C-alpha positions as CSV (number, residue, x, y, z in Angstrom):
1,X,0.0,0.0,0.0
2,X,1.3,3.4,-0.9
3,X,1.6,6.0,1.9
4,X,-0.4,8.3,-0.4
5,X,-3.4,6.0,-0.2
6,X,-6.6,7.6,1.1
7,X,-7.9,6.3,4.4
8,X,-10.7,3.7,4.3
9,X,-13.0,2.9,7.2
10,X,-12.6,-0.8,6.4
11,X,-8.8,-0.8,7.0
12,X,-8.5,2.0,9.6
13,X,-7.8,1.7,13.3
14,X,-7.7,4.7,15.6
15,X,-5.0,4.5,18.3
16,X,-5.2,6.9,21.2
17,X,-1.9,6.8,23.2
18,X,-1.5,7.7,26.8
19,X,-3.6,10.8,27.3
20,X,-3.1,10.6,31.1
21,X,-3.5,12.9,34.0
22,X,0.0,14.1,34.9
23,X,1.2,14.2,31.4
24,X,-1.8,16.0,30.0
25,X,-1.2,18.8,32.5
26,X,2.3,19.4,31.0
27,X,2.0,19.1,27.2
28,X,1.8,21.8,24.7
29,X,-1.8,22.9,24.0
30,X,-3.5,20.2,26.1
31,X,-7.0,21.5,25.5
32,X,-6.6,21.2,21.7
33,X,-5.3,17.7,22.1
34,X,-8.2,16.7,24.3
35,X,-10.9,18.2,22.1
36,X,-9.4,16.9,18.9
37,X,-9.1,13.4,20.3
38,X,-12.7,13.3,21.5
39,X,-13.8,14.4,18.0
40,X,-11.7,11.8,16.4
41,X,-13.3,9.1,18.5
42,X,-16.8,10.4,17.7
43,X,-15.9,10.4,14.0
44,X,-14.5,6.9,14.2
45,X,-17.8,5.7,15.7
46,X,-19.7,7.2,12.8
47,X,-17.6,5.3,10.3
48,X,-17.4,2.1,12.4
49,X,-13.7,2.4,12.8
50,X,-12.4,0.5,15.9
51,X,-10.5,2.4,18.6
52,X,-7.6,1.3,20.9
53,X,-6.9,3.4,24.0
54,X,-3.6,2.9,25.9
55,X,-2.2,3.9,29.2
56,X,1.4,4.0,30.1
57,X,2.1,2.9,33.8
58,X,-1.1,4.5,35.2
59,X,0.1,3.9,38.8
60,X,2.8,6.5,38.2
61,X,1.3,8.8,35.5
62,X,-2.3,8.7,36.4
63,X,-5.3,7.4,34.4
64,X,-6.7,8.7,31.1
65,X,-8.1,12.2,31.2
66,X,-11.6,12.0,32.5
67,X,-13.2,13.6,29.4
68,X,-11.3,11.3,27.0
69,X,-12.1,8.2,29.0
70,X,-15.8,9.1,29.1
71,X,-15.9,9.6,25.3
72,X,-14.1,6.2,24.8
73,X,-16.4,4.3,27.2
74,X,-19.4,5.8,25.4
75,X,-18.4,4.4,22.0
76,X,-20.5,1.8,20.3
77,X,-17.8,0.9,17.8
78,X,-15.5,-2.0,18.8
79,X,-12.8,-0.9,21.3
80,X,-9.9,-2.2,23.3
81,X,-8.2,-0.7,26.3
82,X,-4.5,-1.6,26.8
83,X,-2.4,-0.9,29.9
84,X,1.3,-1.1,29.0
85,X,4.8,-0.7,30.4
86,X,6.7,-0.5,27.1
87,X,6.9,3.0,25.7
88,X,6.0,2.0,22.2
89,X,2.7,0.2,21.8
90,X,4.1,-2.3,19.3
91,X,6.3,-3.7,22.0
92,X,3.3,-4.7,24.0
93,X,1.6,-8.1,23.5
94,X,-1.7,-6.7,24.6
95,X,-1.6,-4.0,21.9
96,X,-0.8,-6.5,19.2
97,X,-3.6,-8.8,20.4
98,X,-6.0,-5.8,20.3
99,X,-5.0,-4.9,16.8
100,X,-5.6,-8.5,15.6
101,X,-8.9,-8.7,17.4
102,X,-10.2,-5.4,16.0
103,X,-8.9,-5.8,12.5
104,X,-9.0,-9.6,11.8
105,X,-7.9,-10.5,8.3
106,X,-6.4,-7.1,7.6
107,X,-2.7,-7.5,6.7
108,X,0.0,-5.2,8.0
109,X,0.5,-3.7,4.6
110,X,-3.3,-2.9,4.4
111,X,-3.7,-1.6,8.0
112,X,-4.1,2.2,8.4
113,X,-3.4,3.5,11.8
114,X,-4.8,6.9,12.7
115,X,-2.8,8.2,15.7
116,X,-3.5,10.6,18.5
117,X,-1.7,10.9,21.8
118,X,1.3,11.9,23.9
119,X,4.2,12.3,24.1
120,X,5.2,13.0,20.6
121,X,8.9,12.2,21.1
122,X,8.5,9.1,23.2
123,X,5.5,6.8,23.2
124,X,3.9,8.1,20.0
125,X,7.2,8.1,18.1
126,X,8.2,4.6,19.2
127,X,4.8,3.3,18.3
128,X,4.8,5.0,14.9
129,X,8.3,4.0,13.9
130,X,7.7,0.3,14.9
131,X,4.4,0.3,13.0
132,X,6.1,1.6,9.9
133,X,8.7,-1.1,10.2
134,X,5.9,-3.6,10.2
135,X,4.6,-2.2,7.0
136,X,1.6,-0.4,8.4
137,X,0.4,3.0,7.1
138,X,0.3,5.7,9.8
139,X,-1.6,9.0,9.7
140,X,-0.7,11.4,12.5
141,X,-3.4,13.9,13.5
142,X,-1.1,16.8,14.4
143,X,-3.7,18.6,16.6
144,X,-4.2,15.5,18.7
145,X,-0.5,14.8,19.3
146,X,1.7,16.7,21.7
147,X,4.6,16.7,24.2
148,X,6.2,18.8,26.9
149,X,7.1,21.8,24.8
150,X,6.4,22.8,21.2
151,X,9.9,21.8,20.1
152,X,9.5,18.2,21.3
153,X,6.3,18.0,19.5
154,X,7.5,19.6,16.2
155,X,10.7,17.7,15.9
156,X,9.0,14.4,16.9
157,X,6.4,15.0,14.1
158,X,9.3,15.8,11.7
159,X,11.1,12.6,12.5
160,X,8.0,10.5,12.0
161,X,7.2,12.2,8.7
162,X,10.7,11.6,7.5
163,X,10.3,7.9,8.4
164,X,7.1,7.7,6.2
165,X,4.2,8.7,8.4
166,X,1.6,11.0,7.0
167,X,0.9,14.3,8.8
168,X,-2.9,14.8,8.8
169,X,-5.7,16.1,11.0
170,X,-9.1,14.9,12.2
171,X,-11.0,16.8,9.4
172,X,-8.9,15.2,6.6
173,X,-9.3,11.8,8.2
174,X,-13.1,11.9,8.3
175,X,-13.5,13.4,4.8
176,X,-11.3,10.6,3.5
177,X,-13.5,8.1,5.3
178,X,-16.6,9.6,3.8
179,X,-15.1,10.2,0.3
180,X,-18.4,11.8,-1.0
181,X,-21.2,14.1,0.1
182,X,-23.5,11.2,-0.5
183,X,-22.1,9.1,2.3
184,X,-24.9,8.3,4.8
185,X,-22.9,9.7,7.7
186,X,-21.9,13.0,5.9
187,X,-24.5,15.1,7.8
188,X,-23.7,13.6,11.2
189,X,-20.0,14.2,10.4
190,X,-20.5,17.8,9.7
191,X,-22.5,18.2,12.9
192,X,-19.5,16.9,14.9
193,X,-17.1,19.2,13.0
194,X,-19.3,22.2,13.7
195,X,-19.3,21.7,17.5
196,X,-17.5,24.9,18.4
197,X,-14.0,26.0,17.5
198,X,-11.1,24.0,18.8
199,X,-8.7,25.8,21.2
């Protein structure tokens, strides 16, 4: 699969990485990350795209931000929650089992990961680089990814893009899932996108 291939709901998987209490308080533009991620999950539900939510060592870092966890728990689309100790998700057996369970029959070269989370230069980057090595396509929603300081975020995104990841955003993602104004979820999609300006 070419990295220029448009996203398809049939082969996409939304991965939300480590949006946890202590970290969320320290990252660049946390409110933008929170709001964008919640929208992404709502849009994934519309297009029946499964969602994985991960937590990195919650005993030390705290649990997922309350608003994000509530939005995740409210999803009707298939989901998996993964608690991990490895920084990159791909180093975790539970994560790989979740991918296989949510996208059975989808090969690595056909799988399209849509990624949100923190921190850009640690858990997100290690997940993305390992996913690219496995042949997966990765789309990074820049407004839903952050780290402690704009430079960590920016340079992390640059390194992942150089490795082959696609820099995208939640609006591009859902319009690719829809493809046409005639899609039955187009009106509902627009309603989500019009729910106030993101900060």
